[in-house]
N, C-alpha and C positions, 0 to 999 in steps of 0.2 A: 540485442536480439533475444538473448535467453530470457532477460527480464520481461520482454515484451510478451513471450509465450506464457510465462509464468503469470503474469498480470491478467492475461486473457482468459486463462484456465481458471485462476482464483476468482474472477469477477463473475464467471458463469457459475462456479460452484457455490459462491456466496448468494447469488440470486435464487438458485434452486433451493438452497438451504431455508431461505426466508420465505420462498414460495409455498413451503410445507406449513406455514404458519395458519391459523384460522383466517378465514376469509375476511373477518372484520379488520385485522390489522396487517393484512398481506401488502396492500399498497403502500402504507407507511414504511414498514420494515424494508420493502424493496427500494424506496426511495432514499432511505437511510444509507444503504448499501451504494447506490450510484453516488449520492453526495459525497460519502467517505472515500470512494475511489476518486472523485474528482478533486476532493481536497488533498488527497495524497499527491496527485500530479502537481497541484499548486505548491504545495510545500517542498517538493523535490525541486521545482523551478526557483523557488525562494532560497533554498540551501545552496544551489549552485551559484546564484547571484550573490549571495553573501560571501561565499568562498571567493569568487571572482573579484570582489572589493579588496580583499586582504592578501591575496596571493597573486603572483605573476602567471602567465599562462605556462610558462616553462615550469614553474613549481607545481602547478596543477597536474600537468602531464607526468611529472616525475613521481610525486607521492600523494598530493592531496585529494586526488579522486577517491582514494581509500577512506577518507573521512565520510564522503557521502554514503559509501557502502557500509560503513559502521553504523551510521544513523539508521539505515535501512535494516540492519541486522537487528537493532533493538526492536523495531517494528515487527519483524518476523518473528522473534521470541514470544512477543506479547501475543501475537494473532495465533501462534502455534498453541499456546497454553489456553488461550480462549477457546479455540476450536476444539482441543482435546477435552474440554469440560462440557461440551454440548452432547446430549444424549441423541442417539441414532433414532431416526423415526421409521 
């Protein structure tokens, strides 16, 4: 639930950030944001599927769900440093 709120807020913030780009490239950058959000959802499903192939349901609920969060943590760090390098408009 918390991830859903976070995703929704981040998606809107990212679209607003690229909306401030010059009009010529605005559509392209907005489509890149939406594409990346969709790609992230697909990759999350793939990670879950791959985990389900190698572990049992009991193992997943016991500890393996943390692996998916670890992969997400890497993405959070990358996006944080990328966002910190963007100049305010």
